[in-house]
N, CA, C and O atoms as a DFTB+ gen file, in Angstrom:
320 C
 N C O
     1  1     186.507     -84.601      75.539
     2  2     185.981     -84.660      74.515
     3  2     184.755     -83.985      74.472
     4  3     184.350     -83.178      73.635
     5  1     184.003     -84.590      75.880
     6  2     182.680     -83.736      75.834
     7  2     182.839     -82.177      76.377
     8  3     181.841     -81.464      76.472
     9  1     184.299     -81.646      76.764
    10  2     183.897     -80.421      76.924
    11  2     184.279     -79.657      75.900
    12  3     184.111     -78.445      76.031
    13  1     184.807     -80.107      74.796
    14  2     185.165     -79.808      73.692
    15  2     183.515     -79.793      72.812
    16  3     183.204     -78.849      72.087
    17  1     182.856     -80.658      72.979
    18  2     181.631     -80.737      72.116
    19  2     180.795     -79.408      72.725
    20  3     180.159     -78.663      71.979
    21  1     180.873     -79.230      74.031
    22  2     179.961     -78.357      74.584
    23  2     180.608     -77.033      74.166
    24  3     179.882     -76.191      73.640
    25  1     181.848     -76.785      74.344
    26  2     182.515     -75.542      73.490
    27  2     182.175     -75.031      72.324
    28  3     182.091     -73.838      72.034
    29  1     181.937     -76.159      71.512
    30  2     181.836     -76.048      69.949
    31  2     180.137     -75.653      69.922
    32  3     179.657     -74.730      69.264
    33  1     179.419     -76.543      70.757
    34  2     177.812     -75.964      70.839
    35  2     177.629     -74.301      71.360
    36  3     176.774     -73.558      70.880
    37  1     178.511     -73.926      72.329
    38  2     178.111     -72.993      72.439
    39  2     178.877     -71.843      72.001
    40  3     178.570     -70.688      72.299
    41  1     179.915     -72.179      71.264
    42  2     180.280     -70.861      70.088
    43  2     179.210     -70.973      68.912
    44  3     178.950     -69.917      68.336
    45  1     178.577     -72.098      68.501
    46  2     177.612     -72.256      67.543
    47  2     176.193     -71.608      67.754
    48  3     175.351     -71.234      66.938
    49  1     176.217     -71.604      69.075
    50  2     174.625     -70.891      69.497
    51  2     174.896     -69.475      69.836
    52  3     173.983     -68.650      69.808
    53  1     176.425     -69.072      70.240
    54  2     176.592     -67.448      70.406
    55  2     176.435     -66.958      68.932
    56  3     175.615     -66.052      68.788
    57  1     177.093     -67.411      67.787
    58  2     177.216     -67.468      66.615
    59  2     175.645     -67.064      65.723
    60  3     175.395     -66.122      64.971
    61  1     174.849     -68.132      66.153
    62  2     173.584     -67.804      66.233
    63  2     172.728     -66.848      66.540
    64  3     171.774     -66.453      65.870
    65  1     173.118     -66.466      67.635
    66  2     172.456     -65.266      68.223
    67  2     172.864     -63.960      67.746
    68  3     172.105     -62.994      67.669
    69  1     173.987     -63.966      67.455
    70  2     174.876     -62.777      66.742
    71  2     174.239     -62.469      65.504
    72  3     173.960     -61.282      65.341
    73  1     173.925     -63.325      64.533
    74  2     173.328     -63.424      63.233
    75  2     171.953     -62.889      63.572
    76  3     171.615     -61.950      62.851
    77  1     170.927     -63.319      64.654
    78  2     169.831     -63.002      64.833
    79  2     169.558     -61.322      65.095
    80  3     168.761     -60.572      64.531
    81  1     170.561     -61.049      66.194
    82  2     170.587     -59.590      66.429
    83  2     170.732     -58.944      65.305
    84  3     169.791     -58.255      64.913
    85  1     172.128     -59.036      64.420
    86  2     172.490     -58.607      63.284
    87  2     170.999     -58.274      62.289
    88  3     170.556     -57.145      62.080
    89  1     170.587     -59.172      61.931
    90  2     169.018     -59.285      61.329
    91  2     168.091     -58.545      61.891
    92  3     167.221     -58.014      61.201
    93  1     168.142     -58.402      63.217
    94  2     166.954     -57.426      63.741
    95  2     167.356     -55.892      63.775
    96  3     166.565     -54.957      63.897
    97  1     168.760     -55.807      63.642
    98  2     169.305     -54.476      63.526
    99  2     169.199     -53.703      62.260
   100  3     168.976     -52.510      62.052
   101  1     169.454     -54.871      61.350
   102  2     169.257     -54.368      59.450
   103  2     167.769     -54.061      59.586
   104  3     167.441     -52.997      59.059
   105  1     166.574     -54.915      60.310
   106  2     165.363     -54.181      59.735
   107  2     164.669     -53.441      60.369
   108  3     163.533     -53.054      60.096
   109  1     165.577     -53.100      61.622
   110  2     165.293     -51.521      62.140
   111  2     165.766     -50.344      61.310
   112  3     165.174     -49.289      61.081
   113  1     167.077     -50.794      60.870
   114  2     167.717     -49.679      59.986
   115  2     167.076     -49.649      58.867
   116  3     167.012     -48.510      58.405
   117  1     166.448     -50.653      58.088
   118  2     165.587     -50.191      56.931
   119  2     164.051     -49.632      57.445
   120  3     163.360     -49.106      56.572
   121  1     163.540     -49.719      58.717
   122  2     162.343     -49.320      59.064
   123  2     162.873     -47.578      59.260
   124  3     162.247     -46.653      58.742
   125  1     163.931     -47.414      59.969
   126  2     164.129     -46.091      60.070
   127  2     164.796     -45.302      58.682
   128  3     164.842     -44.073      58.741
   129  1     165.201     -45.836      57.704
   130  2     165.453     -45.059      56.614
   131  2     164.088     -44.647      56.108
   132  3     163.847     -43.505      55.717
   133  1     163.061     -45.794      56.141
   134  2     161.796     -45.326      55.542
   135  2     161.457     -44.335      56.088
   136  3     161.091     -43.373      55.413
   137  1     161.483     -44.282      57.533
   138  2     160.560     -43.214      58.332
   139  2     161.552     -41.928      58.122
   140  3     160.927     -40.877      57.980
   141  1     162.507     -41.848      58.091
   142  2     163.472     -40.927      57.568
   143  2     163.093     -39.954      55.926
   144  3     163.208     -38.760      55.649
   145  1     162.725     -40.881      55.309
   146  2     162.320     -40.291      53.573
   147  2     160.997     -40.007      53.883
   148  3     160.569     -39.036      53.259
   149  1     160.198     -40.537      54.648
   150  2     158.668     -40.083      54.706
   151  2     158.798     -38.629      55.548
   152  3     158.063     -37.678      55.283
   153  1     159.811     -38.586      56.579
   154  2     159.633     -37.426      57.221
   155  2     160.227     -36.296      56.512
   156  3     159.859     -35.155      56.795
   157  1     161.307     -36.555      55.421
   158  2     161.733     -35.321      54.498
   159  2     160.500     -35.263      53.845
   160  3     160.032     -34.172      54.172
   161  1     159.511     -35.977      52.913
   162  2     158.646     -35.579      52.246
   163  2     157.679     -34.694      53.037
   164  3     157.206     -33.674      52.534
   165  1     157.428     -35.044      54.123
   166  2     156.606     -34.365      54.830
   167  2     157.212     -32.884      55.167
   168  3     156.516     -31.869      55.204
   169  1     158.448     -32.917      55.379
   170  2     158.984     -31.382      55.800
   171  2     158.815     -30.583      54.257
   172  3     158.562     -29.379      54.229
   173  1     158.969     -31.319      53.098
   174  2     159.056     -30.625      52.120
   175  2     157.449     -29.638      51.765
   176  3     157.259     -28.489      51.366
   177  1     156.485     -30.825      52.166
   178  2     155.397     -30.344      52.056
   179  2     155.026     -29.029      53.038
   180  3     154.638     -27.933      52.632
   181  1     155.201     -29.344      54.145
   182  2     155.083     -28.257      54.765
   183  2     156.160     -26.928      54.620
   184  3     155.806     -25.859      55.117
   185  1     157.052     -26.993      54.153
   186  2     157.697     -26.103      53.734
   187  2     157.065     -25.028      52.668
   188  3     156.978     -23.806      52.791
   189  1     156.664     -25.841      51.619
   190  2     156.088     -25.619      50.499
   191  2     154.797     -24.798      50.948
   192  3     154.773     -23.640      50.530
   193  1     153.673     -25.228      51.766
   194  2     152.709     -24.956      52.261
   195  2     153.250     -23.497      52.940
   196  3     153.086     -22.428      52.352
   197  1     153.797     -23.584      54.021
   198  2     154.638     -22.160      54.735
   199  2     154.802     -20.699      53.758
   200  3     154.559     -19.511      53.975
   201  1     155.357     -21.485      52.559
   202  2     155.961     -20.370      51.670
   203  2     154.524     -19.429      50.788
   204  3     154.373     -18.237      50.520
   205  1     153.745     -20.555      50.572
   206  2     152.454     -20.285      49.887
   207  2     151.744     -19.328      50.996
   208  3     151.467     -18.147      50.789
   209  1     151.551     -19.868      51.928
   210  2     150.667     -19.096      53.167
   211  2     151.400     -17.398      53.458
   212  3     150.704     -16.404      53.665
   213  1     152.844     -17.394      53.413
   214  2     153.227     -16.463      53.647
   215  2     153.288     -15.397      52.557
   216  3     153.738     -14.295      52.873
   217  1     152.930     -15.587      51.454
   218  2     153.473     -14.551      50.345
   219  2     152.195     -13.499      50.498
   220  3     151.003     -13.745      50.682
   221  1     152.718     -12.550      50.389
   222  2     151.898     -11.039      50.863
   223  2     150.815     -10.859      49.834
   224  3     149.832     -10.209      50.190
   225  1     150.844     -11.274      48.775
   226  2     149.913     -11.165      47.854
   227  2     148.827     -12.263      47.977
   228  3     147.720     -12.153      47.450
   229  1     149.228     -13.342      48.719
   230  2     148.274     -14.329      48.865
   231  2     147.280     -14.021      50.399
   232  3     146.127     -14.382      50.636
   233  1     148.141     -13.308      51.172
   234  2     147.977     -12.923      52.298
   235  2     146.956     -11.480      52.521
   236  3     146.229     -11.139      53.454
   237  1     147.319     -10.783      51.074
   238  2     146.349      -9.391      50.935
   239  2     145.043      -9.945      50.225
   240  3     143.897      -9.528      50.394
   241  1     145.422     -10.878      49.472
   242  2     144.081     -11.466      48.887
   243  2     143.063     -12.238      50.068
   244  3     141.862     -12.061      49.865
   245  1     143.334     -12.860      50.968
   246  2     142.681     -13.347      52.085
   247  2     141.754     -12.352      52.782
   248  3     140.547     -12.454      53.003
   249  1     142.774     -11.170      53.133
   250  2     142.133     -10.201      53.969
   251  2     141.124      -9.376      53.330
   252  3     140.290      -8.816      54.042
   253  1     141.096      -9.196      51.703
   254  2     140.087      -8.494      51.015
   255  2     138.672      -9.344      51.156
   256  3     137.536      -8.950      51.422
   257  1     139.173     -10.620      50.882
   258  2     138.110     -11.890      50.757
   259  2     137.419     -11.679      52.140
   260  3     136.199     -11.840      52.174
   261  1     138.047     -11.350      53.232
   262  2     137.189     -11.792      54.818
   263  2     136.886     -10.169      55.027
   264  3     136.619      -9.942      56.207
   265  1     136.861      -9.029      54.219
   266  2     136.233      -7.858      54.522
   267  2     137.133      -6.933      54.887
   268  3     136.667      -5.833      55.182
   269  1     138.360      -7.085      54.952
   270  2     139.266      -6.033      55.402
   271  2     139.573      -5.248      54.209
   272  3     139.472      -5.657      53.053
   273  1     140.098      -3.650      54.723
   274  2     140.610      -2.950      53.357
   275  2     141.619      -2.181      53.875
   276  3     141.522      -1.805      55.043
   277  1     142.530      -1.893      53.242
   278  2     143.945      -1.302      53.526
   279  2     143.384       0.092      54.324
   280  3     142.228       0.512      54.367
   281  1     144.543       0.627      54.907
   282  2     144.262       1.713      55.747
   283  2     144.455       3.244      55.103
   284  3     145.524       3.619      54.622
   285  1     143.441       3.938      55.161
   286  2     143.702       5.380      54.409
   287  2     144.726       6.222      55.470
   288  3     144.708       6.215      56.701
   289  1     145.710       7.020      54.452
   290  2     146.456       7.777      55.302
   291  2     145.945       8.590      56.297
   292  3     146.610       8.698      57.327
   293  1     144.557       9.377      56.163
   294  2     144.136      10.036      56.887
   295  2     144.046       9.194      58.286
   296  3     144.376       9.829      59.288
   297  1     143.649       7.874      58.462
   298  2     143.376       7.063      59.589
   299  2     144.653       6.881      60.404
   300  3     144.507       6.511      61.569
   301  1     145.871       7.092      59.949
   302  2     146.846       6.391      60.351
   303  2     147.446       7.505      61.362
   304  3     147.921       8.550      60.918
   305  1     147.406       7.271      62.501
   306  2     147.930       7.937      63.547
   307  2     149.302       7.794      64.125
   308  3     149.089       6.763      64.764
   309  1     150.424       8.049      64.341
   310  2     151.667       7.797      64.774
   311  2     151.652       8.526      66.129
   312  3     151.463       9.737      66.014
   313  1     151.808       8.068      67.401
   314  2     151.863       8.127      68.692
   315  2     153.273       8.117      69.193
   316  3     153.864       7.038      69.241
   317  1     153.855       9.197      69.563
   318  2     155.281       8.854      70.552
   319  2     155.566       9.205      71.493
   320  3     156.621       8.825      72.000
């Protein structure tokens, strides 16, 4: 009888431990899903910024603002 009670107690204890582990994993999954969502939003922001920074008209405007001018044909020399 005592052996049966010990087995039942150990089984219940094992079940509780499994439920605790399952709950902890669920919390981790929720946190990882949130992190994934934030990273995807950050990636979209960076892709938009990259697109804006690599537009040729924007680069040309930035160069003019910094005092650069397009090269004249007579300044161009091709060396072979």
